[in-house]
N, C-alpha and C positions, 0 to 999 in steps of 0.2 A: 870537207863535205863529200859524201859519196854520191854516186849516180846510179839510178835504177837501170839495169841492163834489160830493158823491156823487150827489145827485138830478140835477144838471145833466149829469153824465157818463152816468148811466143813461138820461136823456132823449135823448142823442145817439147812444148805441150800441144797435143792435138786436141782441137776443140770438140771433136766428136767423142773422143775417149773421155774428156772431162764431163761433158753434158750427159753422156750415157750413164754415168754413175748416179745421176739424179732422176732422169726420165727415160722412158722407153722410146728410143728413136727408131723409126722405120724408114727404109729407103723409098724415095719417091722421085724417080728420074735422077737428075743431077744433084738433088738436095735430099735432106732427111727431114722427116716430120715427127711431131709429137704433140700431145696435149700440153698446153702451156703450163709451166709450174707456178706462174705468177698470177694467174686468174683462173676461175672456174669456166670450163667450156666442154662441150660434148664432141665438137668436130675439131680435129687438130689444125691449129693455125700457127704453131710454133715451128719455124723453119731454120735449119742449120745449113749453111753453105760451106761445104768442106774446102772448096778451092779458095774462097776468100777468108776462111777461118772467122766467119761472122755468124751471128744468129739474129733473128728478127721474129717478133710475134705480130701477126697482122690483126690479131684480136684486140690486144691491149696496147700495142704500139711500142712495147719495150724492145730494145735492141742493143747490140754491142759485140765485144770480143770476149776472150777468156777472162780478162780482168773484170769486165762489166758483168759477166754472168756470175762470177763468184761473189762480187760485191752485192748483187741483187739477191742471189740465192742464200748467202750466208750473212747478209746484212753487215758486210765489212766495209771499212773505208778503203780508199784506193791503196794507201800504204800497206794496210793489212793484207789485201788481196795480192799485191805484188810479192810481199814476203812469203805468203803461203804458196804461191805458184813457184817462186824461186826454190823453195824447199822441196817441192814435188819434182821440179825439173833438175835438181842437183846443181843449181846455179848459185855461185857465191856472190853475195852483195857486199861490195867493198865498203868498209866503214873506217872512221877515224880511230886512232888508238883508244881514245876515251870511250867511244861508242862500242868498240869491240870488247873492252874491259867490262862495261856495263852489261852487255849481252852475255858475256862469259859468267859474270857473277850471278845473273838471273838464271842461267842454265844450271849452275851449281845448286841453287836453291830449289829449282824444280826437280832436280834429280834426288835431292835429299827428301823432298816431299813425296816423291814417287815411291821411294824405298819405305818411308814411314807408312804411307797409305797401304802398301802391300802387307806390311807387318800387322797393322791394325785390323785389316780385313781377315787375315788368317787367324788372329787371336780371337776375334768375335766368334768364329765357328767353334773354337775350342772351349769357350766359356759358357757353361749352362746358365749361369746367373745372368750374364749379359744377353744371351739369346732369349731367355725367358722375359726379360724386360722389353726387348725389342718387339717380341711377339705380342705381349700384353698391350703394347701401344698400337697394335694393328698393322705393323709393318710386315709385308709379305717377303718371302724369300727373293722374289723377282725384284722388289724394291731395294732390298739389301744389296743385291748385285748391281742394279742399275745406278744407284746413287753411291756405291762404294762404301757403305757404312762399315764401321769397324769398332773395335774395343781396345782401349788402353788399359792394360792390366795394372793392378794396384802396386806392383813392385816399383821401387824408386829408380831403378836403372835398367829396366827391361829394354826399352827402345834404344837407350844409349849403347847397350851392348851389341845390339843388332847393327846399328850404324857403324860402330867401330869395326865389326867383323866384315863390313862391306868396304872397308878402306876409307870411310868418311871421318874426317877429324871432328872432334867434339866442338872445337872452336868454330868450324863451319856450321855445324848443327845448331850452335847457339845463335848464329846469324840468321838461321832459318826459323828460329823460334821454337825448335823442337826440344831443346834441353836448356837448363838454367845452371849457371856456375854456382857452386856451393860456397857459402860464407864460412863454413867450418873447415874445409880442406881444399885441396886443389882440384877436386873432382867436379863432375857435373851430374845432375839428376833430371829425370824426365819432367817436362812441363805438364803433360797430360797423364793422370793416373786414375784408375778406376772410373773411367768415363766412356760413354758411348760416343764414338767419333763420327762427325759429319765432315767429309772432305769438302772444302770450298774450292770451286773450280772457276776458271775464267771462261769467257764465251767460247773458247776453242777446246774446252774440256780438260785443260791442264790444271792439276792440283796446285793451288797457290798458297793454301793455308788450311787450317782445320778449326772446327768448333767442337768442343767437348761438353756433353751433358752429363752431370753427375747422376749416378744411379741411386745413391742414398740421399743423405741430408747434407752432404758436403757443399760448402759455399765457396765461390759463387755457383749457382745452379748451372749457368752456362759460362764457358771459358773459351775465348778465341785466341788464335795465334796473334802475336804482336805484329805490327806492320813491318814489312820487309821490302826489299827491292822488287819482290814479286807480288806483294799484297798490300793494297791500300784500301782500308775499310770503306772510306766514303766514295770509292769508285767501283765497288763490288756489290753485286746483288746475288744472294744465294739462289741457285736454281736457274739462273738466266741462260746457261748453256743448254739446259733442257727446254726452257720455255720460249726462247726467242722466235722459233718458227711459228709456234702457236700464237704468240703475241702479234706477229706480223700478219698472220692469216686472219685472226679475229679482229685485228686493229684495236686491241685493248689489253691492258695489263692489270692484273689484280695484285696489289701490294699488301703483303702480310708481314707479321713481325718476326717470326721465328723459323728455324730450320724445319721443325716438325709441321708447322702450319703450311709451309710451301710444299714439302714432300707429300703430306697427306692430301693436299688440294690437287696436286698434279696427278697423284695416283687415283684420285676419285674422278678424274676426267677434266679437271680445270687446269689444263696444260699451260695456261698463260699466267700462272701464279709465280711470283718471286718474293723473296724476303730480304728485309734489312737484317743486320747482324748486331743488334744491340746499339746501333748508332742512329742518330736522327737522319732523315732523308736530307740529302745535300744537292746543291746545283750540279755536282758531278753525276749523281744518280739520275737527275733529270736529263742531262745531256746523253747519258748512256741509253736511257729508255727512248729518247727521241729518235734513235736510229730505227726503231721498230714501230712506234705508235705515238700518237698525241692524245690518247684516251686512257685514263687510269681510274680504277676503283680502289679506294683505300679501305682495306678490311682489317684494321687494327683491333686489338682486343677491346672488349666492352668495358673494361675497368677504367678508372680515371686516368691512369698513366697512358693507356692506349689512346684515349680521347684527346689528351693534351698533345700527344705526339702528332695526331691527325691535324689538330688546329695549327700547330707550328709548321707542318710540312706542306699542307695543301696549297697555300697561297703561292708558294714558290713554283709549283707546277702551272698554276694559272698565269703567272707572270711570263712563263715560257710558252704560252699559247696552248697549253693542254686543257682538255675538257676533264674536269675533276669531279668525280662522284664519291660520296662517302657512304659506306655500308654500315648500317646499324646492327650490331650483333646483339642477340638476346643477352640479358643480364647474366653474368657469370660464365659466358661462353667465349670461345675463341674458334677460329676456323678448324683447328685440329680436333677439338672436342666435339664440335657440331658435326663434322664429317665422319668421325669415328662412330658416332651414334647411328650412322647409316642414313642420315637425312640429307642426302646430296641435293634433293629437289628443293628443300628449304634454303640451302645455301645458294643454289642457283637463283631462286626467287629473290633473295636478299641482294644478290649482286645486281640483278635486273632493276630492283627498286632503289638502288643507291641514289641518295639525294645530292643535288648540287651543294657545293660547299657552304654557300650563304644560308641556304635553307637548313642545313644540318646545324650550323652555328646558332641560328635563330631559335631552332627547336630546343637545343641545349639551354639556351638563355631563358626561354620560357619555362622549362622544367625546373630550373634552379631559382626562379623568381616567385614571389608570393603575389599571384595575380588576383587574389581575393580582395586586395585593398588598393586604393588609389595611389598610395605612396609606393607600393610594390610595383604597380604598373608603370608609374613614372620612372622608377629606377631601372626597370627593364628597358624602357624606351631610350633612356639616356645611354645605356650600354649598347643598344642596338645601332645607334647613330654611326659610330665608327666602323661597325661591320658593313653597313650599307654604303659608307663612303669608299669602301674598297671595290665596289662594283663599278666596272668601267663604263657600262652602258647606262645612259640616263633613263632610257625606256625601262630597263630592268630594275633600276633603283626605284622608279616610280611604281613599278608593279609590287615590289616588296613593301613600299610605303603603304600601299592599299591593303596589304595583308595584316599590317600592324595597327591600322587606324582604330580598330575596335577596342584597343587597349588604352586609348587616349582619353583623359578626363573630359574632353570636349565632344567626345563621340555622341553623347546623348543629345546634343544640340544640332547635330548634323555632321556629315563627314568632311565637308569643305574646310572648316576651321581646324579640325583635327589633323587632316592631311597637311595643311599649310604649316602647322606648328612642327610636325615631324620633318618636313622638308627643310625648314629653317635650321633645325639641329644638324641635319645631314650636310647642308651647305656650309655650315660653320666648320664641320670636320673636313670638308673638301678644301676650304680655304687654308686650313692649317697644314694640309698636305700639299698645298700649291697647285691644286687641281681645279679650284672653283673660281668664280668671278663674283665680286661683290655686286649687289643689286644697283648700287648708285654709281657703278662704273660708267664711264662715257660709252656711247654707242660704238660698236665695232666699226673699224674703217671699212669702207666699201670694198668688197672683193668680187671679182667677176665670177659668174657661173661658168665653171669649166667642166667639160666632159672628162670623166675619170678615165685614165688610160686602162686598157685591159691588161691585167697582170701578166697573163700568159704571153700576150703580144709583146709586152715590154721585155719580158725575160728572154723571149726568142730573139729580139733585136739585140739585146746585150750579148747573148751567146754568139750571134752571127758576127758582131763586131770583134769579139775576142778571138773567134776562129780566124777572121780576116787578118788580125794583127799577128797571130801566131804563124800564119801561112806565108806572109810576105812583109819584109821590112818596109817596103814603100807604103803599104797600107798602115803599118804601125806609125810611121812618121806623120802621115796625113791625119790619122784619127787623133793622135795626141796634140797635133797643132790646133785642132778645133774643139777638143773635149779633154778636160783634165781627168785624171784617174778618179778623183773624188766626186766626179759628176756622173759616174756610172750608177746604175739603178740599185743593185743589191750590195750588201756589205761584202759578200764574197767577191762580187764583180769589182768593187772598188779596190779590194786588197790584191786581187789577181792583176788588175790593170796597173796598179802601183808597182808591183814587182816587175812587170814587163817594161813599164816606162823607165824604171831605174836602170835596167839593163840597156835599153835603147840609148839613154842619155850618156851612159858610160861607154858606148860603142861596142857592147858585148853582143854576141850572137844569142838568139833566143831559142832555147831547146825545151821541149816539154819535160824531158827527164830532169833537167836542172830545176825547173820550176816545181815539179812534183816533189823533189827532195826537200826544197826549202819550205813548201807549203803543206807538207804531209800532216794530216790530222786536223786541218783547219777547214772552215767553210769554203775558203778560196781553193784549197786543195781538192775538195769534193767537186766544186764547179769545174775545175780543170780536168779532173778525171772523167767527168760527164762529157766534156767536149772531146777528150782524147779517145774514149772508148766508143763514142757514138759513131754512127755512119756519117759519111761525108756531108750529107745535107745539101741544101740548095747551092748552086754554083755561085762563087764569090764574084761580084761584078761591081763596077763603079756606081751604078744607079742604086743598087741595093745597099751599098755601104753608105751612100748619101742619105737614103731614106732612114736607115737605122740611126745614123748620127742625128738627124733631125728629131727622131722620136726620143732619144736619150737627152738631147739638149732641152727639148720641151718639158720632159719629165723633171729635169733638174731645176728648171725655172719655176715650175709649180711648187716643188719642195722648198726652194729658197724663199718663195713668196710666203708660203705657210709659216716658215721660221720667223720671218720679219713681221708678219701681220700682228701677232700678239704684242710685239714691242711698240708698234705704231698705235695699237689699240689702247695700251696702257700709258701712252705718252712718254715712254722711255727713250724714244728717238724722235727727233723733230726735224724741221726743215734745215737745221744747222748741221745735221748728221748726213754723211754720205749714204748711209743705209736707208734714210728716208727717201732720197731721190731714187735709189736702187729699187725700193719697194714699188713706187709708183710707175717706174719704167717697166718693171715686170708686169704690173697690172695692165698697162697699156699694150705691151707686146702680146700677152696671153689673150687679151680681148680680141686683138686683131687676128689671132690664129684660130679663133673659134668659128 
């Protein structure tokens, strides 16, 4: 396992030089000021302290060091920011042989892609046919340059020859997905031929793959590079390198289906548009977007395939805490065609009018049902029940029930009976999913009315304890004697505390570098980086540690009681079980603390 040389990197990167590449800093006494890049303001409240090599915004409260600034500015993880800063500082990060080989293989692929991208770009300018196609699609010269568009000529071995002339073996080019080994002889031929080329770039602007669009009738219409060590389809969104700042600023992403949809949308002023690449949206896409926003508008094509993809993908976002809206495209339209017609205002209106997922699905269901007959209405309501069962809020479910009541056969005799009937169908679906409670179930076990802890207060207490543990082995021993790692508040806090506790129990010293290495790319790693790059915060003292311990212990008791309550409620644990006694002990303890 390697260690991040954080202090060496900090010693070589001047915070003023770094931040000056993003904002206009002006000297103000011993510090420098600027308009904050993280929120809108008219009076500068963003301060850089050159001596401390720290920055702080008194307007929005953001603060940190060089790593924290890059993480915030470029929406990077701690690990990504450290690697980027190390590269700029000329500092080598030591890696294991396996990690070094993996990094070397990736760099080879990126070099091959870079050579190919240059070749495709040069060839586009030389091909009147390809340039005519691009211009007919409304793509400007500036867009061609900004997005690195190119053209793969129709010859079988045009790129293969260029790669060979650059000293690149065709065996390596095959690993990069640029050429294919021939079945007829020992040679190789180009994967992309007679296609407009769209370079696919990672969030740092490095070309990791290509998409090719046929000019004529050749199938498939779109052809992507195969997956490689540098390119994984379900972890990549086209245009995200251009869109990420707009997404963060607007706190919303527009997800479209194709390269041209994303490119045209961004060029038309919708800089927060990104595209999938012929693959369904995945949990990895959700995780990737969650770095920048938790609000998405899905703008897939209006044809049935696009609608089906929307229905498959959107629930995954909602499960991850995203607010999902679905944009209804006019029949026969897609974002590219709508925007190329010059109607950006219509597209903007459709984005703003995006419907919540449930409403969108219910409207599709109504349109596909025969609502002129009682049997058609009954069939529609039967199909609507499982959709409503996916709604987490009982209040929201009830609201949707009231919108459907007019289609129930009992509606003519009054809404009460009709609503009751629909609710029973929805409850039946909830029970199947394990989310409901049968009406004849025994009454819930009494639970005390407990004041809900304030989330931010709890998070601050957790961070304070973690900072205390990291700063002093005595505090670490004391905290873990009274609070298990699994009793911390957040999942990241639990993981970080567990990693620290493991080292403490083994008699190891605790270093942030070591922890950052082992937790890089995880929620716990992000929490650690937040603690590491933040300012020192309140002074650590005995009373504050005790107060934070009490807050986390109380929170854990509440959570444990909530876990046990349904089991007591359903009779799954009784007085013969130790959990039964534990539940009532927690009820009593929490009552006494209110």
